[in-house]
C-alpha positions in Angstrom: 34.0 92.6 15.7 30.7 94.1 16.4 27.8 94.2 14.3 28.7 97.9 13.5 32.5 97.4 12.8 31.3 94.5 10.2 29.0 96.9 8.4 31.2 99.6 8.3 33.9 98.0 6.8 31.8 95.7 4.5 30.0 99.1 3.2 33.6 100.6 2.7 35.0 97.6 0.5 31.8 98.1 -1.7 32.9 101.8 -2.0 29.6 102.7 -1.2 28.8 105.8 1.1 26.0 105.9 3.9 24.2 107.4 1.9 24.3 105.0 -0.9 23.8 102.0 1.7 20.6 104.5 2.7 19.2 104.3 -1.0 20.1 100.8 -1.7 18.0 99.5 2.0 15.3 101.8 1.3 16.1 103.7 5.0 17.3 107.1 6.1 21.2 107.9 6.2 20.5 108.5 10.2 19.7 104.8 10.0 22.6 103.6 8.9 25.0 106.2 11.0 22.8 104.4 14.1 24.0 101.1 13.0 27.7 102.1 12.6 27.9 103.9 15.5 26.3 101.2 17.4 23.3 102.5 18.6 21.0 100.9 17.1 20.3 97.5 15.2 18.1 96.9 12.3 15.1 95.3 11.5 15.3 91.5 10.6 14.4 92.4 7.0 16.9 94.7 6.8 19.4 92.6 8.5 18.5 90.0 6.0 18.9 92.8 2.9 22.5 93.8 4.3 23.6 90.0 3.9 22.3 89.5 0.2 24.0 92.8 -0.9 27.7 92.1 1.0 26.9 88.2 0.2 27.9 87.4 3.9 25.2 85.3 6.3 23.1 87.1 9.0 25.2 84.7 11.0 28.0 86.4 10.5 26.6 89.9 10.8 24.6 89.3 13.8 27.5 87.1 16.0 30.5 89.2 17.3 32.6 85.9 17.7 32.4 85.2 13.6 35.5 86.9 12.5 35.7 85.7 8.9 33.1 86.3 6.7 31.2 83.8 5.0 31.5 85.3 1.6 30.1 83.1 -1.2 29.5 85.4 -3.5 32.4 87.8 -3.0 31.0 90.9 -1.7 31.1 92.3 -4.4 28.3 94.9 -3.3 25.8 93.7 -6.2 22.6 91.8 -6.2 22.5 89.3 -8.7 18.9 88.2 -9.9 18.9 84.9 -8.4 19.6 86.8 -5.3 17.2 89.3 -5.6 14.4 86.9 -6.7 15.2 84.8 -3.0 15.5 88.0 -1.1 12.0 89.1 -2.7 10.7 85.7 -1.5 12.2 85.9 2.1 11.0 89.5 2.2 7.6 88.6 1.0 7.6 85.7 3.6 8.6 87.7 6.5 6.0 90.6 5.7 3.4 88.0 5.5 4.1 86.5 8.6 4.6 89.7 10.6 1.2 91.4 9.2 -0.8 88.1 9.4 1.0 85.3 11.8 0.1 82.7 9.5 1.4 79.1 8.8 1.3 78.0 5.4 2.6 74.4 4.1 1.9 72.5 0.9 3.5 69.0 0.5 5.1 68.7 -2.8 3.3 65.3 -3.1 -0.2 65.9 -5.0 -2.7 63.7 -5.6 -5.3 64.6 -8.4 -3.8 68.1 -8.5 -4.1 68.8 -4.6 -1.5 68.9 -2.3 -1.5 65.8 -0.4 -1.3 67.9 3.3 -2.1 71.2 2.6 -1.8 73.5 6.1 -3.2 77.3 6.9 -3.1 78.2 10.5 -2.4 81.3 12.4 -3.6 84.9 13.7 -4.1 88.1 12.3 -3.5 91.5 14.3 -4.5 91.6 18.0 -4.6 87.6 18.2 -7.9 87.4 16.2 -8.1 84.2 14.0 -7.1 84.0 10.2 -9.8 83.1 8.1 -8.6 84.4 4.9 -6.5 81.8 4.0 -8.4 78.0 3.1 -6.3 74.7 3.4 -7.3 72.8 0.3 -5.8 68.9 -0.1 -6.3 65.5 0.8 -5.4 66.2 4.4 -6.9 70.0 5.0 -5.8 71.4 8.3 -6.4 75.0 9.3 -8.7 77.8 10.3 -10.7 77.2 7.2 -10.0 73.4 5.8 -11.5 71.7 2.9 -10.1 68.1 2.0 -10.9 64.5 2.0 -9.9 64.7 5.6 -10.8 68.3 7.0 -9.1 69.5 10.5 -10.4 73.1 11.2 -12.4 75.6 13.2 -14.5 75.5 9.9 -14.3 71.7 8.4 -16.0 70.9 5.0 -15.0 67.2 3.6 -15.6 63.4 4.0 -14.2 63.0 6.9 -14.4 66.3 9.3 -13.3 67.6 12.6 -14.6 71.0 13.7 -16.0 74.0 15.6 -18.1 74.0 12.5 -17.8 70.5 10.4 -19.8 69.4 7.4 -18.9 66.6 5.9 -19.8 62.6 5.4 -18.7 61.6 8.8 -18.7 65.1 10.9 -17.5 65.8 14.6 -17.7 69.1 16.1 -19.7 71.4 18.5 -22.1 72.3 15.5 -21.7 69.3 12.8 -23.4 68.4 9.9 -23.2 65.7 7.2 -24.3 62.0 6.4 -23.2 60.7 10.1 -22.3 64.0 12.4 -22.1 64.2 16.1 -21.2 67.0 19.0 -23.1 69.6 20.9 -25.3 70.3 17.7 -25.9 68.0 15.1 -28.0 67.6 11.9 -27.5 64.3 9.6 -29.1 62.7 6.6 -28.9 59.6 8.5 -27.1 59.3 12.1 -26.7 62.0 14.9 -25.6 61.4 18.0 -25.8 64.9 20.1 -26.5 67.1 23.3 -29.2 68.4 20.5 -29.5 66.2 17.5 -31.8 66.2 14.7 -31.5 63.3 11.9 -33.5 60.1 10.6 -31.6 58.2 14.0 -31.1 60.5 16.5 -29.6 59.9 20.3 -29.2 63.2 22.7 -30.7 65.1 25.6 -33.1 66.5 22.7 -33.4 64.7 20.0 -35.7 64.5 16.9 -36.4 62.1 13.9 -37.5 58.8 12.9 -35.9 56.6 15.4 -35.2 58.6 18.8 -33.0 57.4 22.1 -33.4 60.2 24.3 -30.2 60.9 27.1 -32.6 61.3 30.2 -31.2 60.4 33.5 -28.0 58.7 31.1 -27.6 55.9 29.1 -25.1 53.0 29.1 -22.6 51.9 25.8 -24.3 48.7 25.6 -27.9 50.5 25.3 -26.6 53.1 22.3 -25.1 50.2 20.3 -28.2 48.0 20.8 -30.3 51.3 19.7 -27.9 51.7 16.4 -27.7 48.1 15.7 -31.7 47.8 15.4 -31.9 50.8 12.8 -28.6 50.3 10.7 -27.6 46.4 11.6 -24.7 47.4 9.1 -23.4 50.0 10.5 -19.4 50.3 10.0 -18.0 48.5 12.9 -15.4 51.1 14.2 -18.0 54.1 13.5 -20.8 51.4 15.6 -18.1 51.8 18.3 -17.2 55.4 18.2 -20.8 56.6 18.0 -21.2 54.3 21.0 -19.1 55.9 23.3 -20.3 59.1 22.0 -23.8 58.6 22.9 -23.1 57.2 26.3 -20.8 60.2 27.2 -23.1 63.3 25.7 -23.0 65.1 29.0 
């Protein structure tokens, strides 16, 4: 059976007229008539509403080869409070996605009241990035992220990666923190960037108490020697990272 035949049969079985079904769905009677006539198909939100209303799956409604309705609710035509809550949640999620195209996720595992993983990423209409929702968690990923480890266009945290990054250890086009590296970096201790400002700075344009300028180029041993001279206790993984970046600033 086609969708139009299934819809007509379900409506009649429930004892509803086209007008009554239209009222339930918040559409015009003409829309219902077009659906049953096979000249139009309802949008996804309305398909979900129909599936909840008649107690069948969306698959059954839209797949012609499925002849038997998987009807766990008995097709009474009435929506229970549990069904209504589920429907409202689905509609809200779809509405938010259509309006904002933002993916949201928070893990159930929490540490100190924060999700272990929080994700907020997506676009608003016309392909523009959405910054309305901020990812907040131990690990935060999003257009805007705040966390122990933050990854985003704008990131704030202990370990931060982003276009604009602020944290104890920051990597970004514009970076600030205890140790920062990127195109432009401002740091409390060490900055490695094209433009670097810090007590210990490595860059093409650098300002600080101890400066190593890029000049015609730097080798990894030169950068490592310079950093160890002023920070002999520097954490070795961080030393290797800063050394590698410093040798490839341009």
